[in-house]
C-alpha positions in Angstrom: 67.2 54.9 75.0 69.4 54.9 78.1 70.8 58.1 79.5 74.2 57.6 77.9 72.6 57.0 74.5 70.4 60.1 74.9 73.5 62.2 75.8 75.5 60.9 72.8 72.7 61.5 70.4 72.4 65.1 71.5 76.2 65.6 71.1 76.6 64.1 67.6 74.8 65.5 64.7 74.0 62.8 62.2 74.4 63.5 58.5 72.6 62.0 55.5 72.6 62.5 51.7 69.4 63.4 49.9 69.4 59.9 48.4 69.8 58.3 51.8 66.9 60.3 53.2 64.7 59.2 50.3 65.6 55.6 51.2 64.6 56.3 54.8 61.2 57.5 53.6 60.8 54.1 51.8 61.6 52.4 55.1 59.0 54.6 56.8 56.3 53.7 54.4 57.2 50.0 54.8 57.0 50.4 58.6 53.6 52.0 58.4 52.4 49.1 56.4 53.9 46.6 58.7 52.4 48.3 61.7 48.9 48.1 60.2 49.3 44.4 59.4 50.7 43.5 62.8 48.1 45.6 64.6 45.2 44.1 62.7 46.4 40.6 63.5 47.0 41.4 67.2 50.7 40.7 66.9 52.2 44.1 67.2 53.1 43.7 70.9 55.3 40.8 70.0 57.7 43.2 68.2 56.8 46.5 69.8 60.3 47.2 71.3 62.1 46.4 68.1 59.6 48.3 66.0 59.8 51.4 68.2 63.6 51.3 68.0 63.6 51.3 64.2 60.7 53.9 64.0 62.7 56.2 66.3 65.7 56.2 64.0 63.5 56.9 61.0 61.8 59.7 62.8 65.1 61.2 63.9 66.4 61.2 60.3 64.3 64.3 59.6 66.6 66.2 61.9 69.9 65.1 60.3 72.0 67.5 58.3 72.1 66.9 54.6 75.5 66.3 53.0 76.3 66.5 49.3 
């Protein structure tokens, strides 16, 4: 993330519903499985940047405020 993106992410608190967070957990599980498959085939480095971008968003979702 560049400096501007980092600054903006600290300034804006994301929000998510309980159902949305549950969907993010499904995505996390799928990413874990994809990582294992890509790593075992030696292809992870082909998609490393994209994978890390998605995984970062999934990881940050645990800090988001829950909305009703």
